[in-house]
N, C-alpha and C positions, 0 to 999 in steps of 0.2 A: 504491498497501499506503500502511494510517495504520498510526502511532505502535505501538495495538494489536494489531494482527495479528505486526507484525515481532516484538515481545514475547511474543506466543504461541506463534510457531512457533520451530521449531529453530531453530538457525544456518543449515543446509546448506540450510535447507527456505527460507529466504526469499524469495530473488530466485525461485527456483523456480514457489513458489504466489503469486509477485504477479500474475506472467509470465502463469499460467494460470489465476489467478481474473478477470480483468481479460477472456477469453474467454471465460467461462463463466460462468454464473448466469443469473433468472429465473425470471417464474414462464412453466409448458407454457402455448403455446399454437400450435393451427395455421389462425391468419387469417393471417401474418404474409408480406403481400410484402416482397421484399428487389432492391430496384432500386439499380444499380451506372451510374454517370450519368460517361461521358467519359474515365474512371479514366485518370490514370499517374502511373508507382512508376520512378522512374529514383534508382541508385544512387550516389552524390556524387562520386564517382570514374568514375565509366561512363560511357563516349560513348553510349551512348541509352539510353529507355525499356526494362525489361523488360516493362514492361507498357505499354500508348502505345493513348491512346483506348479504354478497355474500356467500354461500355455493353449489361449484358442485365437480364433483372429473373428471378428464380429466385421462381417464382410458391409461396402458399401453399397449404402441405397439400398438394406437388407432389415430387416429386428432381431437381433437375439434373444432371446429369452430365457435369466438364470433362475434357475427352480433349485429345490432343497427343502429342508427342514430347518423349523430353527438354532443358530447358532451355527450352521454350515456356515457364513464368512459371504453368505452374496453383499448382504450391503458395505460391509469393510473392502471387498472385490470392488466396486463400483467408487468407493472413497481415495480409493488406491490412485483412478483410473481422470478421476475429477484433481485426483494432485489433490486435495483433504490430506492424504494419508502416505508416510514416509511407507520407502519396499527396502526390505533388508539383499533380497534377491531380485533378478532377470530385471526382464525389461519392458515400458511399453510406449510404441510407436503408432505414431500414427503418420498414416501413410508413406511408411518406410520413414520416418524422420522420430526418433529415441527423444520422445516428450518425459520420461522417468526410469534412470539407471538406479536401479541398488547397488550399495557397495556391500566387499567384502571386509566382516570381522565381528561378523550375528549382529543380535534386534539391539544390540545399545549404541551398537556405533554407526547401523547403516548410515544412512542419508540418502536424500532421494533428487536426484539432479535432472532439475527441468528448467527448459527455456520458456523465459519471458511473453516471449509471443506466441509458441509453441501451448505454453498451458492455458489459453484464454478461448483454443477452439473446439473447449470442451462443454458443453452445458449441463443441470444438474437440476432436475426436481425431485424434494422431499415429503416424507410422508407428512412432516411436521407443517407442510406451509413456507415458515418463516419470514414470513407478512409482516413491514415494518408497523406497529402500532397507532402509531403516531405522521403516517401517510395515508393519502386518500388511494383510491385507486389506480389509479392516474398517474401520482405521486412515484404510486413501487415503483411503475412498471418500468418512468421515467429516467429514476435516480443515479443509477448505474451509466447505461447508453451518456447521460448529459456529464456526470462528473471522472467516471470512468477513460469512455472514449471521444469525450469533448462534441462530441456530437450538438447541431442546433435544439432550443427545448424546442421550438416551433416541428421540427422536424422526426424528432421522437416525438413528442404528442400524436401529431400527423399520423407514423407508426403505431405506437400505441392504440388508439382508435381502431384502425384497422382490425390489429391482432385480435382486439376486446369483440367487434364485432363478427371476427371468424369465429369466436366461442360461445357467441351468444350474451353476453356481455356491457352490451355499448350502451346500453343506458345504465348501468354501474359503475362508469367512472366516475364521479360525487364523493361515489358511497367510500365507509371508515371499514377495515379489513374488519372491524366488531359485528360491524352490520351482516355481513355477505353468512353463507349457510358453510358451512365446508366443501360442500363440490366447486361451490361460486367462490371462496378463498383458491383452491389447487388449483382452481383455473387459470386466477389472475396471476399465480402461481408460474404455469407452466410462459404465459404471456412476455412473464419478467426473464425467462431465459431466452425466448424464442424472438424476443425485442435488439438482442445481439447479437448474436446469427451465427452461434454456433452450428459446425462441425457433424459433432454426433450430439446424441441426448443421451442424459442416463435419465433413468427414473428409478425411482428408490420405494419400492407400495406406496406410491401414490394414494391408492386408493383402502387403504387399510385402518385412517385412522376418522371413515366416511360411513353414513347409514348407506341402508344396502340402495334406497330410492337414489341417492345421491351417488353411486359408483358409475353409472353405466354416462352421466352427464360427461365425466372424467375420458373415460373409457371416447368414448365415440370422437372425444377431441387426439388421442392419440392415435387412432385408429386411424382419423382424417392425414391424420402426419405422415403416417405410414403409405395410405396412398400417393405420398405426395415425394414418396423417396429419401426422407431427413433417414440418416442411418442411424438404430436405435437400438439402446441395448435396457432389460427392460426384469426389472425385480418385482415377482408374484406372485398372491398365493391364489390369485384366480385361476387355476383351470382353464375358462371355462375361457380366457380373454384369450389365454397364455396359450389355448390350441388354434384359436381364430385367427392369431397375429400373428404369430414367430412364423419368420423363416424357419432359424433355425434352433436348437435345444439346448442347453450345454444344463445339465446338472449336478447340483455341490453335496454335498455330504462329507463333515468333518475337515474341510480346509482343504478338500483333493475333491478332484472333476470325475467324478465317476464314469458320463457318460458328456455325451456329442452325439448330436445328431443334428443334418444341412437338411433332415425330410424331417418337421414338425410333425405328422402326423404321423409319419410308424412309427415316433417318440412316443407317444397315445395309445395307441393300437398293438403295437409290436416293439418294446422296450427290449435289446438287447441286453442288458446286466439284471440281474438276480436285484441290485440294489433297487434301480430303476423303480421296478416289478412290485418291489414293498412297499416304495412312496404312490407311487397311483394307486396302491388298493386301499390306500387311507383315506383317499378323496372317493371311493365306493362303500357307497350306502346297503341295506339291503333296510329290509320291510320287515321288521319282524311281523312272523305272522299273529 
């Protein structure tokens, strides 16, 4: 976070804006592959890595859905890609350019090497919305493009209103976050990420905190983005949604990849590993006689 940004942002926003901005931004592109190679993530006081030897590719213009039980490392994986967590081994590359690399030496000494330019090319939407309570809907969306990207306010507001129209919230531009439903807040959070023109979008359980009737409105927005060819990596427990939207599936368990499939439908109908079969069976409910 630069000194100028710190001076312009409200005191309560500074830390949050710095972290969010580092994981969003850049020019829109659907032609970028994300490659994760032998990634290791281990917290300093942990006995073992939370992610161990993770290697996968998120193809350009495709939707990769990451599944797995709670505690399997799904959210941590997204946070490492977004640059919010350092890695202790391996590397992350976007379109062939390394944006994160772990150093040898273990969890306590590992550092993440990132290019300031490249780290602004990944956008992330969180489960908890993270909207600034003292900013209107329009203010939340235009804050980063005007302060971080130095875009003219009128230009940022014009694009923000276009995005709000796309997600059905054009009439809520002047509303405060506490006046919105959970589904509306999550759609605002998506707009806030999209206005920075990320090349790849990460979604971390964005429907988990929503009431069932609000889930659909958020999923519809993500489906529209998928139809437009935006490269996306999605963590979700919504199995029907995952099956409908995924181009490829990655199943994590215990910090390891236990199955990957470039045929999402086949994963759900004919999983290849015993662990994948067990995982999918937990979502199959039988009616008791």
